[in-house]
N, C-alpha and C positions, 0 to 999 in steps of 0.2 A: 453195486451202488457206489457212487463216488461222493465223498464229503469234501466240500470246499471250505477250508478252515481259514477264516479271515476274509473280509470283503474288501472295501476300498478299491483302488484302481486295478490291482492285480486280480483280486478275487472276483470282481464283477466281469473282468475280461475273461476269466476262466469260465464263468457261468454262461457268458455269451457264446464262447467256443463250444461248450457242451450242448447248449440249446440248438446250435446250428446242426449238431450231429444227432439230436434226439436222444441224448444220454440221460439216464436216470441219475439224479443227484439231489443233494440238499446242502444247506450251508449252516455254518456256525461262526459267530464272532464274539469274542470275549467282551468287547465294548462296542456294540453295534450302533451305528448312526442311523437315524430314522430314514434318511434319504437313501442310504445304501440298501437297507432292508426293502424299502419300497421298490427300488430298481431291480433287486433280485427277484422279488415276487412278480414284478411285471414280466420277467422272463419265464415265469412258470415254475419257479422253485420256492420251496418253503424252508424255514429254519428247522433245525433238528439238533438233538443232543449228540455230542461226540461219544457214542457208546462203543467201547471196544468189542470187536467181534462182528460188528454190523457192516463194516465197510472193507472193500477190497483195495481201494485206492483213496488216499487223502492228498489233496493238493493244497499245500499250505502257502499262505501269502508270505512274502519276504520279511514282513515286520513281525511275524510270529517267531519267537526264539527257537533255535534248533533244539534246545533242551527243555522245551515246554512240557510239563508233566502230562498234559492231556495227549500230546502227540506220542510221547513214550508209551502211554497206556494203549493207544490205538495200534502202535507197532507191535506191542506184545500180544495184542488181539489178532494179529495176522495181517494188518493193513500195511501197504507200501506207502510211505510218506515221500512225496516228491514236490517239486515246485512247478510254477507255471512254465518256465523255460524248458524244463525236461518234458512236460506234457506236450508242448508245441512241437518240440524236436521229434518226438516219437511219431507224430502224426503228419509230418510233412516231408516232401522230397525237395523243398525249396533250398537251394544252396545258401549256407549261412557263413557270415564272418562274425566271429565272437571277439569282443574287445574288452579287456579288463586292465587294471592297474590302479594305483592309488590316486594318480592325478592324470588328467587329460583324456579320460574315457569318452566324455560326451562329444568334445570337439573332434576327436579322432573318428568316432562313430559317424557323426554327421558328415564330416568331410569325406569319409570313405563312400558313404551312400551317394553323395553328390558327384563324386568322381566317377562312380559306376554309371550314374545317369549320363554323364558327359560322354562315356564310352558307348552309349546306346544300350545299356543294360539297366532296365527299370529296377530301381532298388528302393527299399524303405529302411529308415533308421527306426529301431524299436528297442524294447527291453526297459532298462532303467531310465533311458532317455524319454520314454513315452512315445507312442502307445505300447502296451504290453505286446510281447511277441505273439501271443495267441490271437490278438486282433489283426495281425499282419499276415500270417501264413496262409490265410484263406483269400487274401486279396487277389483278384484276377489280374493277370498281365505282368506280375512281378517276375524278374529274373533272379533276384536275390534279396536277402534281408541282412542288414548289419545290426548286430545285437550288442548293446552296451550291457555289461554284466557286473553287478555289484557283488561284494563278498557275500551278502545275504542271499542273493540268488544262486550263487555258485555252491553254497553249502548244500543245496538240495538237488544238484545234478547227479545223475547216475550213469547213464549211457551217453549223455550229450556230447556230440562230436561235430564241431564246425569244420567246414572245408578249409577255412583260414582262421587261425587264432592270432590275436595280437596281444602281447604282454608288454605294457608300457613301462612299468616301474613297480617296485615294492617298497613302500614307505610305511608310515605309522598312521593308522586311522581305526576308528570303531573299536577301540579297546574296551569301551563300555559294553559292547555286545559280545565280543569274542573272548575277552578275558585276558588274552596275552597276544603279543606280536606274532608268536609262532602259529597260533591258531588262526589269526587273521591271514597270514601269508599262506597257510595251508588251504584255506578257503579259496583264496585267489588262484592258487595253482591247480584247483580242480578243473580249470579251463583246459589244462594240458593232459588230463588224466587218460583220455581215450584217443588221443591223436595217433595216427599211424604214418607210415612212410608215404602214403598217398596224400597227406595233408601238408599244409604250409604253416610254419610258425614265424611270425614277424615279431622281433624282440629287441629290446634295448640292450645292446652289448656293453654299455658303460655301467650298468647296474649289476654288481657281482651276484646278487641273489637271483636276479632274472637270468643272468648268463648261465649260472650253475643249473637252474631248472631247465633251460633250453637245451643245454648240452646233453642232458639226460633223456631228452625226448627223441623218439624216432622220426619225428616230422622233418620235412625239408626246411632248412633254416634260411631266414631272410633277416639278418641282423642289421641294425642301424645305430648310428652314433647320434646323440642328442645335438640339436642346434643351439644357438645362443639364447633363443627365446622359446618359451613353452609352445606358443602357437606354431612356430616353425618346426619344432619337434613333432607336434601332432600332425602337421601337414606331411612330413616325411614318412611317418608311420602309416598314415592313410594312403599315401601314394603306393607304398609297397604292398599294402593289403589289397587295394583295388587292382593293382597290376597282377597280383597272384591269383585273385579270383577270376579276373578276366581271362588270364591264361588257362585256368582250369576249365573255363567255359568256351575255349576256342577262340578267344579274342586277344590279339597281340596288343600290348601296351608298354610304353616306356616309363618306368618309375620316375625318372628325372623330369620328364615333361609333365607328368601328373603332379609332382611336387610343386612345380612352378604354378600350375593351375590352382592347386589347393591354397597357395599363399594369396591368391586373389579372391578367394571365397569370403563372403561376409562372416563376421564374428558370430558365434553362438551367444544368444542373450544370457546375461548373468555371469559372464566369464571375463573379468577385468575389462568391462566395456564402459567407455566414456559415454554417459547417457544424457548429460546436460551441463549447463554452466549457470552460475549466478554471478553476474559481473565478470570478474577475472578468475573466479574460482571454478575449477573443473570438478564435476561430480562423477564418481566412478562406481559402478556396480560390479562387485565381485562376490555375489551372494553364494556362489559355489565354493568359495575359499573357506573351508572348515578345518583344514589341517595346518599344522605349524609351518611346513615347507611352503605351502601355497600362500599363506598369509605373509610370510617373510618376503617372498618374491613380489607380492602386491605392494607391500610397504616400500620396498626398494625401488619399484617402478613408478609409483605415483609421484606427481610433482610435490616437492617438499617446500614448506612445512605441511604436514598431513594432519587433518582432523579425521581420526580413525573411529568408525562405528563398529563395535565388537559386542558379541554376546548371544545368548540363546541357551541351548542345552549342551553343556560341556561334554565332549567325547573323550576326555583324557588327554588333551593337548599338552605338549611340553611348553609351558609359558616362559621358562627361563631362557630358552633358545631365542626368544624374540626381544629380550631386554636390550641388546646392543642397538638393533635397528629402531626400537622405540625411542631410545635416548637420542639417537642421531637425527631422526627424521620426523618424529611425531610431535606436533604442537599441542594436541588435545586428544584424550581418549574419552569416548562417549560409550558407556556400557549400558546395554539393554538386556532384557529378558531374564529368565530364571536365574542364570548364573552370572549375570552382569556384575553384581557386587563382588564376586570372587575375582573376576578379571580386573575390576577397578583396583582392588587391594593389591593384586599382583604387580600392576604397572604403576602404582602411585609414586614409587620412588624414582621413576624414570621419566614421567611426563605428567602434566596436570590431568586429572581425571574427573569425570562427572558421571554419576549414576542416574540414568533416566528411569525414574520410578513410575512406570506406566505399564499396566497389565495388557492393554490392547496393543497388538503388534504394529499395525499401521500408524496408530497415534504415537507409539514410541519412536518409530522412525522419523515421523514428522518433527517431533520435539528434538530428536538428536540432530536433524538437519538444521533446525533453527539455531540450536546452540553452536553447532559447527560454523555456520555462516556468520554468527555474531563474534566469533573469535578473531582477534586482530592478526593480520599477516598470513592467514591460511592460504595456501596455493591450491589445495585439493581436498575434497571430502571423499573418503574411501569407505564403502561398506565391504568389509572382509571379516565375516562374523566369528571365525574360529570355533564355531559351534553349530550344532544341529538347530533346525528351525521349529521343531514340533511343539515347543512351549507356547509359541505365539502365532504360528502360521501352519498352513496345511503341509507345505514343503518348501524347499528353497526357491522354487519358481514363484510361489505365492509371495514369499519374502521379496523377491526381485521385483515383481509387479507392484507390490505395496511401496517399495522404495521409489520407484519411478512416479507413482501417483503422488506420494508425499512431496517429491521434488516439484511437481507441477503446482501443488498447493502453496508452496513457499516461494513461488515466483520463478522457478527455474526455466531456462530456455533450452530447446533442443540442441544437442551437441553439434557444433561445427568445428572443423580443425583449426580455423583461424580466429 
């Protein structure tokens, strides 16, 4: 019997996967949503208590902490606790590209899948980027899947071994979950744990922590140097990954040609994307920017003076590192969400700050936009939250959609370059 611990996107994907195979399973969620429970029951599964000794396998959702007491008790009772990615990998022969890093995962994942498609190799992007890998591996006609892997997902891999692994960078993130930088990096490096000399590792040679891990791996190395812009770096990594998998599947490909193609691909939504304008003010959505390094890059790239919308659930960001760029480029800080007041206090000495005291996320974004657009001399409004979205939104994609909808409500026009 299999226990699916945690519903949501990943858990429901696992239940669909098990239903297609006729497997016996039940589910448990510490904070169940009625809609998720109804969806699970519609698949033929019922809730159950996580009783130690009853289950051989537990598939835990990424949001369930690795040290959850109930999971520890289940393991002591003889259960193997794995994640959705490990489950999918064990039951498919589909060639996989695994992509991780602190920044750039989604763009690299999507670009790699699109490049494989251009090479005549039908591919799907999956994993952290959505849909779950379990929803993709049974899809007919695919030649490969490209899997974005978060540290939460990699914590629970055991034998997972992609044909091509991509390690983009190792920075600071999710310290609220992992407790230390070392544990966060160790989770990321699980991607490399099972690689052999038959596999390919694409890695950032300019990141010393990445380089050290790569040099210790038996995989065939495909190093790259970062480009001047993050998007171009992601295109370079995607080109190397697509070329490596194509070669493994008997298809010749020139990484330089693929890199040029990748630079022409459309942007992935929510990643420093100009989504509209109000008069001469450009409105930029960088909802994915939840780390200090990503936010600093966004603040440096946005047209100044910047009205910066920040806030949500703080993940342990280093705020002091942003003080110089806030002083130099930010005209107004608009703080939203649970930890908005903390961000406002941190930056009050460096720029004018306003706390948006609104519990509902979409309305908070609308009020922040109104305040930003009323500020004199602003050249751009930037949503770069520096925080997780779960206090007010389902996820960062919901936050991104809500931002665009709020922009439309305040009279924003669709973005044009001129």
